[in-house]
VOFIPA-408792 format. One record per residue (C-alpha): residue number from 1; x, y, z. Coordinates in nm, 4 decimals, m for minus. Layout:
BEGIN
ATOM   resi         c1         c2         c3
ATOM    NUM          X          Y          Z
...
//
This chain:
BEGIN
ATOM   resi         c1         c2         c3
ATOM      1    m7.7359     0.6836    m5.3540
ATOM      2    m7.3995     0.6674    m5.4121
ATOM      3    m7.2227     0.7816    m5.7389
ATOM      4    m7.1638     0.4191    m5.9054
ATOM      5    m7.5196     0.3170    m5.8085
ATOM      6    m7.6958     0.6674    m5.9709
ATOM      7    m7.4911     0.5801    m6.2946
ATOM      8    m7.6325     0.2494    m6.3366
ATOM      9    m7.9876     0.3202    m6.2781
ATOM     10    m7.8996     0.6154    m6.5596
ATOM     11    m7.7434     0.4001    m6.7742
ATOM     12    m7.9316     0.0643    m6.7886
ATOM     13    m8.2141     0.0447    m7.0863
ATOM     14    m8.4647    m0.1712    m7.2507
ATOM     15    m8.4931    m0.4244    m7.1658
ATOM     16    m8.3101    m0.3904    m6.8184
ATOM     17    m8.5682    m0.1939    m6.5736
ATOM     18    m8.4760    m0.0763    m6.2411
ATOM     19    m8.8000    m0.1610    m6.0179
ATOM     20    m8.6199    m0.1242    m5.6912
ATOM     21    m8.3447     0.1515    m5.5436
ATOM     22    m8.1833     0.0620    m5.2006
ATOM     23    m7.9717     0.3257    m4.9479
ATOM     24    m7.8940     0.4095    m4.6352
ATOM     25    m8.0552     0.7412    m4.6190
ATOM     26    m8.4319     0.8604    m4.7808
ATOM     27    m8.2966     1.2144    m4.7358
ATOM     28    m8.4280     1.4229    m4.9950
ATOM     29    m8.3888     1.1318    m5.2291
ATOM     30    m8.7783     0.9804    m5.2535
ATOM     31    m8.7309     0.7152    m5.4793
ATOM     32    m8.4838     0.5766    m5.2769
ATOM     33    m8.6157     0.3087    m4.9861
ATOM     34    m8.4007     0.2129    m4.6761
ATOM     35    m8.2353    m0.1205    m4.7513
ATOM     36    m8.2779    m0.2616    m4.3742
ATOM     37    m8.6868    m0.1312    m4.3862
ATOM     38    m8.7384    m0.3611    m4.6922
ATOM     39    m8.8537    m0.6921    m4.6193
ATOM     40    m8.8183    m0.8649    m4.9263
ATOM     41    m8.6355    m0.7924    m5.3088
ATOM     42    m8.8113    m0.9273    m5.5898
ATOM     43    m8.5819    m0.8526    m5.8858
ATOM     44    m8.4326    m1.0829    m6.1362
ATOM     45    m8.0650    m0.8831    m6.0571
ATOM     46    m7.9711    m0.7306    m5.7395
ATOM     47    m7.6369    m0.5077    m5.7639
ATOM     48    m7.4618    m0.3958    m5.4822
ATOM     49    m7.3105    m0.0182    m5.5624
ATOM     50    m7.1551     0.0283    m5.2424
ATOM     51    m6.7931     0.0884    m5.1041
ATOM     52    m6.5557    m0.2283    m5.0535
ATOM     53    m6.5948    m0.1902    m4.6629
ATOM     54    m7.0135    m0.1951    m4.7032
ATOM     55    m7.0164    m0.5068    m4.9100
ATOM     56    m7.0043    m0.7108    m4.6019
ATOM     57    m7.2699    m0.5581    m4.4562
ATOM     58    m7.4762    m0.5594    m4.7617
ATOM     59    m7.4461    m0.9176    m4.7802
ATOM     60    m7.6063    m0.9377    m4.3967
ATOM     61    m7.8553    m0.7387    m4.4734
ATOM     62    m7.9639    m0.9567    m4.7907
ATOM     63    m7.9725    m1.2935    m4.5909
ATOM     64    m8.2307    m1.0958    m4.4456
ATOM     65    m8.4825    m1.0869    m4.6842
ATOM     66    m8.6634    m1.2551    m4.8926
ATOM     67    m8.4833    m1.3372    m5.2391
ATOM     68    m8.6627    m1.5026    m5.5255
ATOM     69    m8.2864    m1.6522    m5.5671
ATOM     70    m8.1725    m1.3865    m5.8225
ATOM     71    m7.7980    m1.3136    m5.9913
ATOM     72    m7.6376    m1.0697    m5.7205
ATOM     73    m7.3639    m0.8591    m5.8653
ATOM     74    m7.1223    m0.6000    m5.6998
ATOM     75    m6.8895    m0.3115    m5.8631
ATOM     76    m6.6010    m0.3113    m5.6304
ATOM     77    m6.2509    m0.2951    m5.8589
ATOM     78    m6.0740    m0.4519    m5.5788
ATOM     79    m6.3047    m0.7705    m5.4752
ATOM     80    m6.3620    m1.0667    m5.5841
ATOM     81    m6.6812    m1.2370    m5.5841
ATOM     82    m6.5855    m1.4714    m5.3084
ATOM     83    m6.7179    m1.1527    m5.0781
ATOM     84    m7.0695    m1.2830    m5.1845
ATOM     85    m7.0668    m1.6292    m5.1304
ATOM     86    m7.3091    m1.6400    m4.8236
ATOM     87    m7.5229    m1.5213    m5.0742
ATOM     88    m7.4323    m1.7954    m5.2975
ATOM     89    m7.5029    m2.0648    m5.0226
ATOM     90    m7.8770    m1.9411    m4.9849
ATOM     91    m7.9283    m1.9759    m5.3749
ATOM     92    m7.7959    m1.6814    m5.5681
ATOM     93    m7.5585    m1.6685    m5.8286
ATOM     94    m7.3106    m1.4438    m5.7970
ATOM     95    m7.0287    m1.2225    m5.9807
ATOM     96    m6.8295    m0.9239    m5.9374
ATOM     97    m6.9122    m0.6666    m6.2435
ATOM     98    m6.6417    m0.3572    m6.2340
ATOM     99    m6.6348    m0.0985    m6.5124
ATOM    100    m6.2843     0.0314    m6.6004
ATOM    101    m6.3896     0.4460    m6.5868
ATOM    102    m6.4015     0.7231    m6.3767
ATOM    103    m6.7089     0.7764    m6.2295
ATOM    104    m6.6994     1.1628    m6.0594
ATOM    105    m6.9895     1.3323    m5.9953
ATOM    106    m7.3414     1.3033    m6.1760
ATOM    107    m7.2060     1.1463    m6.4492
ATOM    108    m7.4693     1.1214    m6.7543
ATOM    109    m7.5573     0.7926    m6.9234
ATOM    110    m7.2729     0.7600    m7.1386
ATOM    111    m7.0584     0.7240    m6.8740
ATOM    112    m6.9920     0.3720    m6.9331
ATOM    113    m6.9882     0.3923    m7.3268
ATOM    114    m6.6493     0.2232    m7.4378
ATOM    115    m6.5977     0.1319    m7.0852
ATOM    116    m6.4186    m0.2260    m7.0285
ATOM    117    m6.6470    m0.4107    m6.7840
ATOM    118    m6.3890    m0.6703    m6.5999
ATOM    119    m6.6284    m0.9644    m6.4742
ATOM    120    m6.5351    m1.2776    m6.2708
ATOM    121    m6.8080    m1.5130    m6.0741
ATOM    122    m7.0026    m1.8018    m6.1359
ATOM    123    m7.0986    m1.8767    m6.4810
ATOM    124    m7.4384    m1.7869    m6.5622
ATOM    125    m7.3990    m1.4556    m6.3112
ATOM    126    m7.0898    m1.3570    m6.5510
ATOM    127    m7.3282    m1.4503    m6.8548
ATOM    128    m7.5615    m1.1848    m6.7381
ATOM    129    m7.3085    m0.9441    m6.6241
ATOM    130    m7.1725    m0.9695    m6.9604
ATOM    131    m7.5137    m0.8527    m7.1307
ATOM    132    m7.5375    m0.5640    m6.8647
ATOM    133    m7.1940    m0.3984    m6.9546
ATOM    134    m7.3347    m0.4481    m7.3344
ATOM    135    m7.5905    m0.2744    m7.2782
ATOM    136    m7.4852     0.0041    m7.0971
ATOM    137    m7.2217     0.0697    m7.4044
ATOM    138    m6.9440    m0.1013    m7.2383
ATOM    139    m6.7245    m0.4203    m7.3090
ATOM    140    m6.7201    m0.7163    m7.0575
ATOM    141    m6.3887    m0.9020    m7.0076
ATOM    142    m6.3453    m1.1919    m6.7924
ATOM    143    m6.0497    m1.2532    m6.5433
ATOM    144    m5.9422    m1.5282    m6.2948
ATOM    145    m6.1340    m1.4627    m5.9404
ATOM    146    m5.7630    m1.4758    m5.7654
ATOM    147    m5.6112    m1.2260    m6.0073
ATOM    148    m5.8737    m0.9782    m5.8897
ATOM    149    m5.6681    m0.7436    m5.6730
ATOM    150    m5.3647    m0.7527    m5.9125
ATOM    151    m5.6408    m0.6015    m6.1185
ATOM    152    m5.7287    m0.3276    m5.9504
ATOM    153    m5.3733    m0.2406    m5.8593
ATOM    154    m5.3323    m0.1388    m6.2447
ATOM    155    m5.6279     0.0170    m6.2054
ATOM    156    m5.5284     0.2567    m5.9155
ATOM    157    m5.1961     0.3008    m6.0945
ATOM    158    m5.3369     0.4113    m6.4108
ATOM    159    m5.6113     0.6102    m6.2510
ATOM    160    m5.5704     0.7574    m5.9073
ATOM    161    m5.1867     0.7451    m5.8850
ATOM    162    m5.1495     0.9294    m6.2117
ATOM    163    m5.3538     1.2048    m6.0582
ATOM    164    m5.1348     1.2087    m5.7359
ATOM    165    m4.8265     1.1889    m5.9855
ATOM    166    m4.9782     1.5097    m6.1598
ATOM    167    m5.0304     1.6981    m5.8210
ATOM    168    m4.6553     1.6144    m5.7955
ATOM    169    m4.5609     1.7608    m6.1147
ATOM    170    m4.7853     2.0598    m6.0761
ATOM    171    m4.6279     2.1426    m5.7060
ATOM    172    m4.2716     2.1159    m5.9281
ATOM    173    m4.4055     2.3554    m6.1235
ATOM    174    m4.5438     2.6047    m5.9011
ATOM    175    m4.2342     2.5727    m5.7196
ATOM    176    m3.9766     2.6542    m6.0188
ATOM    177    m4.1830     3.0191    m5.9505
ATOM    178    m4.5123     2.9734    m6.2021
ATOM    179    m4.8509     3.0813    m6.0416
ATOM    180    m5.0367     2.7649    m5.8969
ATOM    181    m5.3376     2.7566    m6.1673
ATOM    182    m5.0681     2.8802    m6.4501
ATOM    183    m4.8739     2.5423    m6.3367
ATOM    184    m5.1618     2.2985    m6.3637
ATOM    185    m5.2528     2.4710    m6.7445
ATOM    186    m4.9283     2.4598    m6.8570
ATOM    187    m4.8866     2.1044    m6.8147
ATOM    188    m5.1930     2.0056    m6.9878
ATOM    189    m5.0777     2.0118    m7.3201
ATOM    190    m4.7699     1.8436    m7.2194
ATOM    191    m4.9579     1.5242    m7.0641
ATOM    192    m5.2372     1.5452    m7.3254
ATOM    193    m4.9916     1.4873    m7.6014
ATOM    194    m4.8029     1.2079    m7.4156
ATOM    195    m5.1418     1.0337    m7.2941
ATOM    196    m5.2244     1.0220    m7.7146
ATOM    197    m4.8788     0.9125    m7.8038
ATOM    198    m4.8772     0.5884    m7.5583
ATOM    199    m5.2071     0.4960    m7.6852
ATOM    200    m5.0987     0.5262    m8.0392
ATOM    201    m4.7240     0.3612    m8.0133
ATOM    202    m4.7401     0.2336    m7.6655
ATOM    203    m4.4826     0.2678    m7.3943
ATOM    204    m4.1267     0.2411    m7.5346
ATOM    205    m4.1799     0.4738    m7.8191
ATOM    206    m4.3331     0.7358    m7.6211
ATOM    207    m4.0689     0.7941    m7.4431
ATOM    208    m3.9025     1.1088    m7.3862
ATOM    209    m3.6676     1.3146    m7.2660
ATOM    210    m3.3698     1.2479    m7.0610
ATOM    211    m3.3901     0.8953    m7.0263
ATOM    212    m3.4557     0.8352    m7.3753
ATOM    213    m3.1669     1.0166    m7.4764
ATOM    214    m2.9389     0.9320    m7.1806
ATOM    215    m2.8795     1.3104    m7.0680
ATOM    216    m2.6712     1.2316    m6.7302
ATOM    217    m2.5813     1.6295    m6.7352
ATOM    218    m2.9653     1.7009    m6.6877
ATOM    219    m3.0205     1.4048    m6.4785
ATOM    220    m2.7765     1.5445    m6.1850
ATOM    221    m2.9164     1.8846    m6.2634
ATOM    222    m3.2917     1.7734    m6.1706
ATOM    223    m3.1463     1.5661    m5.8302
ATOM    224    m2.9035     1.8392    m5.7459
ATOM    225    m3.3158     2.0247    m5.7715
ATOM    226    m3.4718     1.7517    m5.5720
ATOM    227    m3.2614     1.7259    m5.2599
ATOM    228    m3.3241     2.0900    m5.2211
ATOM    229    m3.6989     1.9861    m5.1324
ATOM    230    m3.8409     1.9469    m4.7912
ATOM    231    m4.0698     1.7024    m4.9112
ATOM    232    m3.8137     1.3846    m4.9814
ATOM    233    m4.1434     1.1464    m5.1237
ATOM    234    m4.1290     1.3554    m5.4482
ATOM    235    m3.7747     1.2452    m5.5026
ATOM    236    m3.8005     0.9458    m5.3301
ATOM    237    m4.0504     0.8988    m5.6431
ATOM    238    m3.9099     1.0653    m5.9111
ATOM    239    m3.6270     0.8342    m5.8779
ATOM    240    m3.8159     0.5334    m5.8553
ATOM    241    m3.9722     0.6524    m6.2039
ATOM    242    m3.6346     0.8001    m6.3679
ATOM    243    m3.5094     0.4060    m6.3151
ATOM    244    m3.8092     0.2462    m6.4745
ATOM    245    m3.8214     0.5429    m6.7732
ATOM    246    m3.4646     0.3569    m6.7937
ATOM    247    m3.5742     0.0410    m6.8625
ATOM    248    m3.8210     0.2001    m7.1328
ATOM    249    m3.5055     0.3863    m7.2809
ATOM    250    m3.3025     0.0983    m7.2624
ATOM    251    m3.5562    m0.1317    m7.4930
ATOM    252    m3.5705     0.1686    m7.7011
ATOM    253    m3.2434     0.1980    m7.8184
ATOM    254    m3.0573     0.3799    m7.5452
ATOM    255    m2.6892     0.3476    m7.5517
ATOM    256    m2.5230     0.0989    m7.2923
ATOM    257    m2.2478     0.3468    m7.1773
ATOM    258    m2.5082     0.6057    m7.1616
ATOM    259    m2.7637     0.3990    m6.9762
ATOM    260    m2.4982     0.2309    m6.7542
ATOM    261    m2.4171     0.5531    m6.6183
ATOM    262    m2.7188     0.6973    m6.5577
ATOM    263    m2.8353     0.3579    m6.3467
ATOM    264    m2.5361     0.4335    m6.1438
ATOM    265    m2.6231     0.7463    m6.0908
ATOM    266    m3.0078     0.7111    m6.0088
ATOM    267    m2.8946     0.3869    m5.8091
ATOM    268    m2.6450     0.5823    m5.5779
ATOM    269    m2.9451     0.8812    m5.5085
ATOM    270    m3.1560     0.6107    m5.4201
ATOM    271    m2.9782     0.4615    m5.1942
ATOM    272    m2.8732     0.7773    m4.9769
ATOM    273    m3.1790     0.8537    m4.9859
ATOM    274    m3.3031     0.5219    m4.7946
ATOM    275    m2.9712     0.5354    m4.5686
//
């Protein structure tokens, strides 16, 4: 099984027992049954833990099985329970149940501890999904079905895009003459301190540096250095984030005159890049 399914199976405790594990391949996984070979699934709850694009395929496969009208859940962050609508029409109660946590490699059973689970769907399925989340050590939170894509965009921004942003920072540090491995290690205490501050004080009060102080000459120096990069995407991302930082700076009391000068500088730089 994949990462999510394997983590779920390891983490569930009494009264939830895993009565069947299904996948596409049974190689080196003797406890896994190929879903296509199964004629029936006798379970109170069926959890679909595949990637998003494969969920419709799994639904089609389940429609061909003997089902005892179970609760059917999927663990996708971006898709809503509507992707399971054909199973709903067959008499199943359906929901989506997405753990807001990064599941990488062979996570141990504690991976879900303290994680929020975003849940939506049919009332009965939502009730069972919420109980499952609590059993896993998590905290259930419901969301309107139509808001699921925006919720997932927020999760991607906080996780995948954060990794991409750190990767860009590492490249800039390396470009300044620091070796690649040291570049990441040097950034670690800084990143950790910022993350800690954000969750202790909020985003506005955690902003430090150029756009908290309104340092116009420093901002000019950054842009001049970024202009020399072959990678223009990094420059574009930097400017967009600088404008967002400036917005936070203004909310936390940055002098209006300094803010206006910085905004003008960044807007000109952004427009020249777009032209």
